[in-house]
C-alpha positions in Angstrom: 108.6 107.8 123.1 110.0 104.2 121.6 113.0 104.5 119.8 110.6 103.5 117.2 109.0 106.5 117.6 111.0 108.3 116.5 112.2 107.3 113.3 108.3 108.3 112.7 108.8 111.0 114.0 111.8 111.5 111.8 109.8 109.9 109.2 107.4 111.8 108.8 110.0 115.4 108.3 112.3 113.7 105.6 108.4 113.4 104.3 108.1 116.5 103.0 111.5 116.8 101.9 110.2 113.6 99.2 107.6 115.8 98.7 109.1 119.1 97.7 111.8 117.3 95.6 108.1 116.5 94.0 108.0 120.4 92.1 111.2 119.9 90.5 110.9 116.9 88.5 108.9 115.8 85.8 106.1 113.3 86.5 106.8 111.4 83.1 110.8 110.3 84.7 111.5 107.0 86.3 113.8 109.5 89.7 109.2 110.7 90.1 107.9 106.7 89.9 110.7 106.5 92.5 110.2 108.1 95.0 106.0 108.6 94.7 107.4 104.3 95.9 109.3 105.4 99.0 106.4 107.8 98.9 104.0 104.3 98.8 106.9 102.9 101.7 106.9 105.1 103.9 103.1 105.9 104.3 102.5 102.2 105.4 105.5 102.4 107.4 102.6 105.0 109.3 99.9 103.0 109.1 101.1 100.7 110.8 101.9 103.2 113.1 98.6 103.7 113.1 97.4 100.6 113.9 99.9 100.2 116.4 99.0 103.1 118.1 95.5 102.8 118.4 95.6 99.1 119.5 97.6 100.2 122.7 95.3 103.7 123.1 93.0 102.5 126.4 90.5 104.6 125.4 91.1 103.9 121.1 87.9 107.1 120.7 90.0 109.0 122.6 93.3 108.5 119.9 91.6 109.1 116.9 89.6 112.1 117.2 93.2 114.3 119.1 96.1 112.7 116.8 94.8 109.4 115.8 92.6 111.0 112.9 96.1 112.3 112.3 98.0 109.8 112.0 95.4 108.5 109.0 95.0 111.1 106.6 98.5 111.7 106.8 99.1 107.5 106.0 98.0 108.1 102.3 100.3 108.7 99.5 100.0 111.9 97.8 102.8 111.3 95.0 100.0 110.3 92.7 98.6 112.4 89.5 95.2 112.8 91.1 95.1 115.6 92.0 91.9 115.3 95.0 94.8 113.7 96.2 97.5 116.1 96.7 95.3 117.8 99.7 96.9 115.2 101.6 99.7 116.7 102.2 98.3 118.9 104.4 98.6 116.6 106.7 102.0 115.6 106.6 103.2 118.9 107.1 101.0 118.8 110.5 102.0 115.6 111.3 105.8 116.9 111.1 104.7 119.8 113.6 103.4 117.0 115.4 106.5 115.0 114.8 108.8 117.5 115.8 108.0 118.6 119.6 107.7 115.2 120.4 111.1 114.2 118.7 112.7 117.4 119.9 111.4 116.7 124.0 112.1 112.7 124.2 115.7 113.8 122.7 116.5 115.4 125.1 116.1 113.4 127.7 117.5 110.0 125.7 120.6 110.9 123.9 121.3 107.0 124.0 118.3 105.2 123.3 118.1 108.4 120.3 121.3 106.8 118.7 119.6 104.1 117.3 116.9 105.5 115.8 118.9 108.3 114.5 120.5 105.3 112.6 118.1 103.5 111.6 116.5 106.8 110.2 120.3 107.9 108.4 120.3 103.5 106.8 116.4 104.7 105.2 117.8 107.8 103.7 121.7 106.7 102.7 119.2 103.9 101.1 116.9 106.4 98.8 119.3 108.9 98.5 121.8 106.3 97.2 118.9 104.9 94.9 117.7 108.2 93.5 121.6 108.9 92.7 122.3 106.1 90.9 119.3 105.7 88.5 120.3 109.2 87.5 123.7 108.0 87.0 122.7 105.2 85.0 119.3 105.5 83.5 121.2 106.3 80.5 124.3 104.1 80.2 124.1 101.0 82.9 121.4 98.7 82.8 119.9 100.1 85.6 117.7 102.4 84.0 114.2 102.0 85.3 112.4 102.9 89.0 112.0 98.5 89.6 115.6 98.4 88.3 117.2 100.7 90.8 114.7 99.6 93.9 116.0 95.9 93.0 119.4 97.0 93.3 119.5 98.5 96.0 117.7 96.4 98.4 120.1 93.2 96.6 123.3 96.6 98.0 121.5 97.5 101.1 121.2 93.1 102.6 124.6 92.2 100.6 122.7 90.3 98.3 124.6 91.4 95.4 122.6 89.6 92.9 124.7 90.4 89.9 121.8 90.8 88.2 122.0 95.3 87.8 124.8 96.7 89.1 126.2 100.4 88.9 128.9 100.9 85.8 130.1 104.6 86.1 133.0 105.3 88.8 130.4 107.5 90.7 127.5 104.4 90.9 130.0 102.3 92.8 131.2 105.0 94.5 127.4 104.8 95.8 127.3 101.3 96.2 129.7 101.2 98.6 128.4 103.3 101.3 124.9 101.8 101.1 126.5 98.6 101.6 128.5 100.0 104.2 125.7 101.2 105.6 123.5 98.3 105.5 126.3 96.3 107.8 126.0 99.3 109.9 122.9 99.8 110.1 122.2 95.9 110.7 124.8 96.0 114.1 123.0 99.0 115.4 119.5 96.1 115.1 121.5 93.7 116.4 122.3 95.6 119.5 119.6 97.4 120.6 118.1 93.8 120.3 120.5 92.7 122.4 120.0 95.2 125.0 116.3 94.6 125.3 117.4 90.8 126.0 119.7 92.5 128.7 116.7 94.3 130.5 114.6 91.9 130.8 116.9 89.2 132.3 117.4 92.6 134.6 
C-alpha cells in the first residue's frame, strides 16, 4: 500500500460523508450542486485509481473479478437527479469497508509514510469545507453566488494565485480564505518533501 492508496482509502471514507449531506440539502440549492461537483471529482480520482490498479495487476481478470468490479462501480457519481443511479451508493459503502480494513493495517506498519497521505487528505477536506462554507456565507451578500464561483475562488486561493475576481466580504469568509491559503502552502511543502524523499531513495 502506497501513499496514493492511503489517499484513495481516506477519500473513499470521506465520500460517504459528502453523500450523507445530500439528505439534508435541497437538490435545487447551489450547495447541493457544489457537492455534486466534488462527488464528480472524487469519482474521477477513483476511476483513475481503478485503471492504475488494473494496469499494474499481473492477472487483470483476477483483479477485476475480485475487487476491481467494486472499484469500477464505486467510481460512478451518485449525487444525481436520476434515482436509478443512486443505487450505486451501496458500492461506495462496500468500498469503504474494504478501504478501512486495508488502511488500518497499513497505518500500524507505516506511520511515517501514512503522514504524507493524511496531509493531502486534510488539504482536500479543508478545500471542500471552506468552499462549501464560503458559498453558504457569501451567496447572499458577496460576489460568490454559485457553485461555479465558489469552485473557481477556492482553486485560485489554494494555489495562492489569487486573481481577485471573486473574494469573500464577510469576516467569516475572510477567515476561511486565510485557512485555505495556509492549507495550500502546507500541502505544497508536503508534496515537495515527499518527492525529495523519493529522489533520495532512488539515489541510495
